C-alpha positions as CSV (number, residue, x, y, z in Angstrom):
1,M,93.1,106.4,83.6
2,T,92.3,104.3,80.5
3,G,89.0,104.5,78.6
4,R,88.1,101.1,79.8
5,N,88.7,102.0,83.5
6,A,86.9,105.3,83.1
7,G,83.9,103.5,81.6
8,L,83.7,101.0,84.4
9,L,83.8,103.6,87.1
10,A,81.3,105.7,85.3
11,V,78.8,102.8,85.2
12,L,79.4,102.1,88.9
13,A,78.9,105.8,89.8
14,V,75.5,105.9,88.2
15,A,74.5,102.7,90.1
16,A,75.7,103.9,93.4
17,L,74.3,107.4,93.2
18,A,70.9,105.9,92.2
19,G,71.1,103.5,95.2
20,G,72.1,106.3,97.5
21,W,69.1,108.4,96.6
22,Y,66.7,105.6,97.0
23,F,68.0,104.3,100.3
24,G,68.5,107.6,102.1
25,I,72.3,108.1,102.0
26,G,71.6,111.8,102.3
27,A,69.3,111.4,105.3
28,T,70.1,112.3,108.8
29,P,71.7,109.8,111.2
30,A,68.4,109.2,112.9
31,D,66.7,108.6,109.6
32,Q,69.4,106.2,108.5
33,T,69.0,104.2,111.7
34,A,65.3,103.9,111.1
35,M,66.0,102.8,107.5
36,A,68.7,100.3,108.4
37,G,66.8,97.6,106.6
38,G,67.6,99.3,103.3
39,Q,70.8,101.1,104.0
40,L,73.8,100.7,101.6
41,M,76.5,98.8,103.4
42,F,79.2,100.9,101.7
43,P,77.8,104.4,101.0
44,G,80.1,106.5,98.9
45,L,82.0,103.5,97.6
46,T,81.8,104.5,94.0
47,Q,83.5,107.8,94.5
48,Q,86.4,105.9,96.1
49,L,86.8,103.5,93.2
50,G,88.7,106.0,91.2
51,E,91.6,105.4,93.5
52,L,91.2,101.6,93.5
53,A,94.6,99.8,92.8
54,K,94.1,96.3,94.1
55,V,91.3,93.8,94.9
56,E,92.3,91.0,97.3
57,I,90.2,87.9,97.9
58,I,91.1,85.3,100.6
59,H,89.5,81.9,100.5
60,R,90.5,79.2,103.0
61,G,93.7,81.1,103.7
62,K,94.7,81.3,100.0
63,P,94.9,84.9,98.6
64,V,94.1,86.1,95.1
65,A,95.2,89.6,94.1
66,I,93.9,91.5,91.1
67,E,95.9,94.6,90.4
68,R,95.6,97.6,88.1
69,R,98.1,97.0,85.2
70,P,100.6,99.7,84.4
71,G,99.4,99.7,80.7
72,G,95.7,99.8,81.7
73,G,93.2,97.2,82.6
74,W,93.5,94.7,85.5
75,G,95.5,91.5,85.9
76,V,96.0,88.6,88.3
77,A,99.1,89.2,90.3
78,S,100.1,85.6,90.6
79,M,99.8,85.2,86.8
80,R,102.2,88.1,86.2
81,D,99.2,90.4,85.8
82,Y,97.6,88.4,83.0
83,P,94.3,90.2,82.1
84,V,91.1,89.4,84.0
85,Q,87.6,89.1,82.6
86,P,86.4,92.8,82.7
87,A,82.8,91.7,83.1
88,K,83.6,89.6,86.1
89,L,85.5,92.3,87.9
90,R,82.8,94.8,87.1
91,G,80.2,92.4,88.5
92,L,82.1,92.2,91.8
93,L,82.6,95.9,92.2
94,T,79.0,96.7,91.2
95,G,77.8,94.1,93.7
96,L,79.7,95.8,96.5
97,T,78.3,99.3,95.6
98,E,74.8,97.9,95.6
99,L,75.0,95.7,98.7
100,R,72.2,96.6,101.2
101,L,71.8,95.6,104.8
102,L,68.5,94.0,105.5
103,E,68.6,92.8,109.1
104,P,71.2,92.0,111.8
105,R,72.1,88.4,112.5
106,T,74.3,86.7,115.1
107,A,77.1,88.5,116.9
108,D,78.3,85.3,118.5
109,P,81.7,84.2,117.0
110,A,80.7,80.6,117.8
111,E,77.9,80.9,115.2
112,F,79.9,82.5,112.4
113,A,80.7,79.3,110.6
114,R,77.0,78.5,110.3
115,L,76.5,81.6,108.2
116,G,79.9,81.3,106.4
117,V,81.2,84.5,108.0
118,D,84.0,83.0,110.1
119,D,87.6,83.9,109.5
120,P,88.5,83.1,105.9
121,A,92.1,82.6,106.9
122,G,91.2,79.2,108.3
123,A,91.6,76.1,106.1
124,S,88.0,75.0,106.7
125,A,86.3,78.4,106.3
126,T,83.6,78.7,103.7
127,G,83.4,82.4,103.3
128,D,85.6,84.9,101.4
129,L,87.4,88.0,102.6
130,V,87.2,90.8,100.1
131,R,89.5,93.8,100.4
132,L,89.7,96.9,98.2
133,I,93.1,98.8,98.4
134,D,93.7,102.3,97.0
135,T,96.7,103.7,95.2
136,R,98.3,104.6,98.5
137,G,98.0,101.1,99.9
138,K,95.2,102.1,102.3
139,P,92.1,99.9,102.6
140,I,88.9,101.2,101.0
141,L,86.8,98.4,102.5
142,A,87.0,94.9,103.9
143,L,84.1,92.4,103.9
144,I,83.6,88.8,104.7
145,A,81.0,87.3,102.3
146,G,79.3,84.2,103.6
147,H,76.6,81.9,102.5
148,R,73.9,82.9,100.1
149,R,70.4,82.6,101.3
150,V,67.7,81.3,98.9
151,S,64.3,82.7,99.8
152,G,62.3,80.3,97.6
153,Q,60.2,83.1,96.2
154,A,60.0,83.7,92.5
155,N,62.0,86.7,91.3
156,A,63.2,87.4,94.8
157,P,66.5,89.4,95.1
158,E,69.7,87.6,96.0
159,E,70.6,87.6,99.7
160,I,73.9,86.9,101.4
161,Y,75.3,86.8,104.9
162,V,78.1,89.4,105.5
163,R,80.3,90.7,108.2
164,R,83.0,93.3,108.5
165,P,86.1,91.5,109.7
166,D,86.7,94.0,112.6
167,E,83.2,93.6,113.9
168,N,81.3,90.7,115.5
169,Q,77.9,91.8,114.2
170,S,76.8,89.8,111.1
171,W,74.1,90.8,108.7
172,L,71.7,89.5,106.1
173,A,72.2,91.7,103.1
174,A,70.4,92.1,99.7
175,G,72.7,91.7,96.8
176,S,75.5,89.6,95.4
177,V,79.2,89.4,96.1
178,Q,80.8,87.4,93.3
179,A,84.2,86.8,95.0
180,D,86.0,83.9,93.3
181,G,88.9,82.5,95.3
182,D,90.4,80.6,92.3
183,A,92.8,82.8,90.4
184,S,92.5,80.8,87.2
185,Q,88.7,81.6,87.1
186,W,89.4,85.3,86.8
187,L,91.5,85.0,83.6
188,D,90.1,86.3,80.3
189,R,90.5,83.1,78.3
190,T,89.8,84.6,74.9
191,I,93.1,84.8,73.0
192,V,91.9,86.4,69.8
193,N,88.6,86.7,68.0
194,I,89.1,87.3,64.2
195,A,86.0,86.6,62.2
196,A,86.5,84.2,59.3
197,A,85.0,86.7,56.8
198,R,87.9,89.1,57.5
199,V,90.6,86.5,56.7
200,T,91.8,86.9,53.1
201,S,94.9,84.7,53.1
202,V,96.9,82.2,55.3
203,A,100.4,81.1,54.6
204,I,101.7,78.0,56.3
205,G,105.4,78.8,56.1
206,D,107.0,75.5,56.8
207,R,104.6,73.4,54.8
208,A,104.4,75.4,51.6
209,L,100.6,75.8,51.8
210,V,98.9,79.1,50.9
211,F,95.1,79.8,51.2
212,G,93.2,82.7,49.7
213,R,89.9,83.9,48.5
214,Q,88.5,82.9,45.0
215,G,85.0,84.1,44.1
216,G,84.2,84.6,47.8
217,D,85.3,81.0,48.7
218,F,88.2,80.3,50.9
219,V,90.4,77.8,49.1
220,L,93.9,76.3,49.0
221,T,95.7,78.1,46.2
222,Q,99.2,76.6,46.6
223,P,100.1,74.1,45.6
224,A,97.7,74.2,42.7
225,D,98.0,70.5,42.2
226,H,96.7,68.8,45.3
227,P,94.4,65.9,46.3
228,K,90.7,66.4,46.9
229,L,90.2,68.4,50.1
230,E,87.3,68.6,52.5
231,A,85.7,72.0,52.1
232,Y,84.8,72.3,55.8
233,K,88.4,71.5,56.8
234,V,89.6,74.3,54.6
235,E,87.0,76.7,56.1
236,D,88.2,75.7,59.5
237,V,91.5,77.3,58.7
238,A,89.7,80.6,58.0
239,R,87.8,80.2,61.3
240,A,90.9,79.2,63.3
241,L,91.2,82.6,65.0
242,E,87.4,83.0,65.8
243,S,86.8,83.0,69.5
244,L,90.1,81.1,70.2
245,T,90.5,80.3,73.9
246,F,93.2,78.8,75.9
247,E,93.4,76.0,78.5
248,Q,96.6,77.3,80.2
249,V,98.9,80.3,79.8
250,K,102.5,80.8,80.7
251,P,105.1,83.5,80.1
252,D,107.3,82.8,77.1
253,T,110.2,82.2,79.3
254,D,108.4,79.4,81.2
255,A,106.6,77.7,78.2
256,P,107.5,74.1,77.4
257,G,108.0,72.5,74.0
258,T,109.9,73.1,70.8
259,E,108.7,74.9,67.7
260,A,106.6,72.7,65.4
261,G,105.3,75.1,62.8
262,H,104.1,78.6,62.0
263,A,101.4,80.4,59.9
264,V,100.6,84.0,58.9
265,F,97.0,85.1,58.8
266,A,96.2,88.3,56.9
267,T,92.9,90.2,56.9
268,A,91.3,92.5,54.3
269,D,92.0,95.6,56.4
270,G,95.7,94.9,56.8
271,L,96.0,93.0,60.1
272,S,98.7,90.3,60.1
273,I,98.9,87.7,62.9
274,T,101.8,85.2,63.0
275,V,101.0,81.9,64.8
276,T,103.9,79.8,66.1
277,T,103.1,76.3,67.5
278,L,105.2,74.4,70.0
279,Q,104.7,70.8,71.0
280,D,105.5,69.4,74.4
281,G,105.9,65.6,74.3
282,K,104.2,63.8,77.3
283,D,104.6,60.4,78.7
284,G,102.5,57.9,76.7
285,G,103.2,59.6,73.4
286,G,100.6,62.3,73.6
287,K,101.5,66.0,73.0
288,D,100.4,69.3,74.4
289,V,100.1,72.1,71.9
290,W,101.3,75.5,72.9
291,V,100.9,78.6,70.7
292,R,102.4,82.1,70.5
293,F,101.0,85.0,68.5
294,A,102.5,88.2,67.0
295,A,100.4,90.9,65.5
296,A,101.5,93.5,63.0
297,A,99.8,96.2,60.9
298,L,100.2,96.1,57.1
299,T,98.0,99.2,56.7
300,A,97.3,102.3,58.7
301,D,93.7,101.1,59.3
302,A,95.0,98.1,61.2
303,K,97.5,99.9,63.4
304,A,95.3,100.4,66.4
305,E,94.1,96.8,66.5
306,A,97.6,95.5,66.0
307,T,98.9,97.6,68.9
308,A,96.2,96.5,71.2
309,L,96.8,92.8,70.3
310,T,100.5,93.2,70.8
311,G,99.9,94.6,74.3
312,R,97.7,91.7,75.1
313,L,99.6,88.8,73.5
314,A,103.3,89.7,73.6
315,G,105.3,87.6,76.1
316,W,102.7,84.9,76.5
317,T,102.4,81.3,75.3
318,Y,99.1,79.5,75.3
319,Q,98.1,75.9,75.6
320,I,95.2,75.1,73.3
321,G,93.2,72.0,72.4
322,A,95.1,69.5,70.2
323,G,92.4,69.6,67.6
324,K,92.9,73.4,67.0
325,E,96.5,72.8,65.7
326,K,95.1,71.3,62.5
327,A,93.3,74.5,61.8
328,L,96.0,77.0,62.8
329,V,99.0,75.2,61.2
330,P,97.6,72.4,59.0
331,G,99.4,70.0,56.8
332,M,98.0,68.5,53.6
333,A,97.0,65.3,55.4
334,D,94.8,67.4,57.8
335,L,92.9,68.8,54.8
336,K,92.4,65.8,52.6
337,A,88.9,64.4,52.0
338,D,88.1,61.2,53.7
339,E,88.5,58.3,51.3
340,V,85.3,56.3,50.6
341,P,85.9,52.6,51.1
342,A,85.5,50.5,48.0
343,K,82.4,48.3,47.9
344,P,83.2,44.6,48.2
345,A,83.2,42.6,44.9
346,T,80.6,39.9,44.3
347,A,81.4,36.5,42.9
348,D,80.8,37.6,39.3
349,G,83.2,40.6,39.7
350,D,80.5,43.3,40.1
351,R,80.7,45.7,43.0
352,K,77.6,46.5,45.0
């Protein structure tokens, strides 16, 4: 188990054990019946999460599968196991461990749709089916998460209607089940996040531009003879890898476009990131910008970070906003200071 997975499960273990103590998981069956209004819906779930291998969500008949990746972490199956947002997955699992049954509601299937706990396989269903599957392919739990209920009271806990798919009895439960049926909303959209202060040089290979640090300032060093540049545009180059996110992602083999340029970013601690841009021409003359990244370590200090980035970025091509291309792989025209228009001349030849 990776460190990230172990940490996630440890956090969930603390939450569930605390919840079990408070709501009487160790009580007798009679006590539990009397305490049904506060009983955990899935007691002992956290102990089972160590064997979790897959999370399935079905919304209006469309499935989303999140699987444990061979190299660690979790990925969206339909996106070739592209990494998910760890916090979002942690929120779903934590919510399931903390879900508490408050009171029974309808057991009449004709009323299920009103609470959003009808069969999620239907095209018009409003609820979500959540299934957790272990490493042996066996179900850990299955839950239909229906409509949320708003109490209208300040600071009131969240409430949601739920039902086990093999039972007719529905429940009002305290807690939250953040089941998102849109696969794209699970993706971790941050590509890289390299602070500008770490960047010491950038070389634009095909455009003969080299940036570096001089007296603490990030400047264009080659060519030495160049037109006046906008300082903020030059700084944008240093900031190009800060919190960089994508709009779409595809495997390298499926990515459109042809290579348009490349740049090499180097940091003070020896990390090197090569950026290759591709442009995909569209009807109407517009272009989509796609980017690939390759990380390497120039020093021993950067080896761990470079290895982690390679595991994350290798094999993927990302669509980014068109404006970002001017910072990642700029040309001289992208950096030049805006020309101040000349003032019109008066009749006597003076300019005002």
